[in-house]
N, C-alpha and C positions, 0 to 999 in steps of 0.2 A: 799608384799607391794602394797597397792592400788595406782596406778598411776592416774587413772581416776575413780572417784566415780560414783555410779549409782544415778541418779536423775530422778524425774518424767519428762517425755517429755513435751514440751510446748503444744503440741497437746492435751495430756491428761489433763493437767491443765485447758486449755481453754474449752474443752468439758465438764469437770466436772462443771465448772461455768455455761456454757450454759444449761446444763441439768436441772438445778434448775430454770432457768429464761426463757427458751424457750421450745416450744414443738418440740423436735427433731423428724425427720422422723424415721420410723423403721430402715432404713439403717444406719442413723446417730447414732441412739441409740445403734444399734448392734456394730458399730465401737467403740463407747465410752466404752461399756462393755468389748469388746475385749482388748482394751488398759488397762482398769482398772485391769482386771484379769491377763493380761500379766505382768503388773508391780508387782502385788501381788506375782505372781509366781517367778519373778526374785528376789524379796526381800527374799522369802523363800530360794531360792538357795544360796543367799549371806550369810545367816545365817548358812547354812550347811557348807559352805566353809571357815568359819572364822578360823578354826584351821590350815589350810594349806596356807592361802592367804599370810601370812608374808614371806613365802619362795619362792614366785613367784612375778613377776611383773604383776599386774592385771589391765587390761583395760576393763572397762564396757561400754556398749552402744556406740560402735564404728561404725561410718558411714563412709565408704570408697568408693573410686571410682577407677575402673581399666578398661581401654579400653572403656571409656564413659558409663560404667555400674556401678551403685551404688549398694552396698551391705551392709547389717547391721549385726553386730556381737553382741550377747548378752554379752558374756564374753570371754576374752583371758587371759590365764595364761601362761606367758613367762618364760622359763628357758632353759635347754638344749633341751627341746621339747616345741613347741607351742601347748597348749591345747585350742581348740576352743569349746565353749559350746553353744549350742542352747537350750534355756529353754522354756518349754511349760507348760501351766496350763490347759490342757485339762481335762474335767470332763465327766464321763459316760463311756459307752461301745463303743469301736471301733474295727474294724477288717481290716485285710489286705488280698487282693487278688492280687498276682503278685506284681507290684509296685504301686498299687492303694490302697488308704486308704478310709474307709467308716465309717460313724457313724452307730450305731446299727440299725437304720431304713433304711439303705441303701443309704444315701446321700453321694456322693463322696466329699472329701475335698482335699485341696492341700496336697501333700505328703511332710511332714516336713523334711524327710530325703533328698529329692531332694533339698529342700531349703538350708539345711545345706551343702550338697555336693557342691552346686553352690558357696556358700560363701567360702568354703574351697579352691576350685579351683581358684577362683579369688584372694584370699589371698595368696596362694602359688606362683602365678605368680607375684604378687606385691612384695612379700618378696624377690623373686629371682631377680627382676629388681632393687630392692634397694641394692643388693649386699650381701645378707645374705643366708646362706645355713643351714637352720634349719628345721627339720622335723615337720610336723603338724599332730596332732591327733584330730579328731572331735568326739564329743559325744552329742547325743540328750538326754536331761534330762527332764523327766516328774516329776513334783513336787507334783501333786495333788494325795493324797492317794485314792481318789475315781475315779481314771482313770484305765480302764482295756483295754488291747489290746490283741485281739485274733488272732490266726493264724500267729503270728509273727515268722519269722525264727530266730533260736537261735543265729546266728552270727551277727545280726544287732548291730551297735554301739549305743545302747540305755541303759539308766539307769533309773530304776524305784525307787520310794522312799525307798523301803526296801533294795535297793542295794547301797545306798549312803555310808555306812561304807566301802564297798568293793572299791568304787571309791576313798575315802579318803586314804585308805590303799595303793592303787596303787600310788597315788600322793606323799604320804610320802616316798615311796621307790625311787621316782625319784628326790627327793630334792637334789640339788647341789648348791654350791655358785653362786650367781648372778655375771656374768662377764660383762665387758664393752660392749662386743658384744650384750648382751641381753638388756642392758640399752640403747645402741645406737638404736637398733631396736625399742624398746618401744618409744623412743623420736621421731623417724622418723614416726611411725604409728600415734602417737598422733598429730603430726604436720599436717598430712594429713586428720585428722578427719573433716568431713563436718558438718556445722550447717544448717540443713535442716529447711526451713521455713514452718510451717504447715498452714499458713493462707489461701493458695489457696485450701486446702482440707476441710476447715471448712464450716459449713452452713452459709448462709448470715444472718447478724444481724446488728442492729444499737441500739444506746442508748435508743431511745424512745420506741422501741418495747419490750425491755427486762423487765421482772418483777423486781420490786424494793424491797429492804429489805436487811437485813444482814443475810447471810447464816450461818448455823451452821458449825463449824469447824470440827465436827465429822461425821455427816450424810449428810451434805451439803444441807439440805432442807431450805426453807425460813420460815418455821413454827417456828418463834422465837419471843420472846418478850424482851423488854429492860426495866430494872429497872434503878435506878440512876447510879449504877456502874457495872452492870452485864448484859450480854446477856444470856438468858435462852432459850434452845431449848424445845419446847413443844412436839417434836417428840421423842427425845432420852434422854432428861434430861440434856444434856451437858451444863455446865456453863462456861462462859468465861468473863474475864475482858473486859469492854466495850471499853477501850482504845485500847486493842489488837484487838478486833473485828473490830473496825473502821479501824485500820491500815491494817488488812487483807483485808477488803473491798477495800481499796485504791489500794492495790497490785493487786486485781482482775481487777479493772478499768484499771490500767496500762497495764495489760496483754491483755485485750480485745481491748483497744483503745490506742496503743502506740504513735499514732500521735496526739491525742487530747490534748488540754490544760487542765491540772489538776487544778480545781478551787474549792472553798468552795461550791458554788452552785451545782456543779456537784456531789460532794461527799454527800452533804445534800440530794439531790434528790435520789441518788443511795441507800443510807442507809435507807431513808424513815422514820424510827422510831426514829431518833434523833431529839428532839424537837427544839433545838436552834442551829443556825449556829456558835455561839460563841464557843461551845464545839468542833466542827469540826475544826474551824480555829485554836484553840489552839493546837490540835493534829497535824495539818499540819505544823504549825510554829515550833513545837518541833522536827519534823522528816524530814522536807523538807526545801528548801530554797525558799523564796518568790522572784519571778522575775518580776519586773515591778511594776507599781502603777495603781490604779484605775480599771476601767472595764477590761483593757487588762492584768491585773496581773495574774500570774499563779504560781503554785508550781512545783519546779523541784528537782530532786534527789540531795542531798548534795554532794559536791565534797569531795573525800576521801583525 
């Protein structure tokens, strides 16, 4: 049973928007691609695990803290054993020498096993301090079939794509009824999840400097055109109802500028290709609440 679903991180969502509207530095663009590929890999992993997830308490994207040290866990499967999964979408050839990992051209990278072992150690101490005595097993899962690891010792806790059936079979054999102890632990860990703000890690930006237009919902470029009822992407051919496209653009504005007042003028300038403000005003009135009157009026999220 999924206790906490996987969603795109706020940092990834914002960088994806900025990538279309700002010239990211090589470092910023590299970070964006890293997050994009990482999420893609985690989604692949989730699809693989669908046949066993109902028999475990599954917590995805967990950010915890122990001893003033934060650590992130891609997936936890809780039952009589806690399975910690670290998911990687590496591509290409890599090799190991001792405890060091290298790309095929000899560039050293962070050892993902050490990253996983650090998370396991911190989680074990946290679980113990919470009053639970449950074993933890950690597995590093590579999901990209175009990844090759050379000189890897045979006993490493690593799963490659062609070994997933073996992993699923192992998990099937460990299925036992979920007990109150497992549920209580899951609830405790979920209550300790941190909501990390990404804004301090993002490139500097402001409304005026960002490129304007409605981005494609599929390829995220601004190479789009608006007909009376449809947004058409000239890059990939994706077609989208203009009402939905404007709403999506509004959500982008709210992500980028959570403290700014949402106004018709702002949305009209952002979308750029919508000819009349009346169309935008109607969409905002239908989906948001108008707060105030005259020049100081703004649109706010409707109360549930």
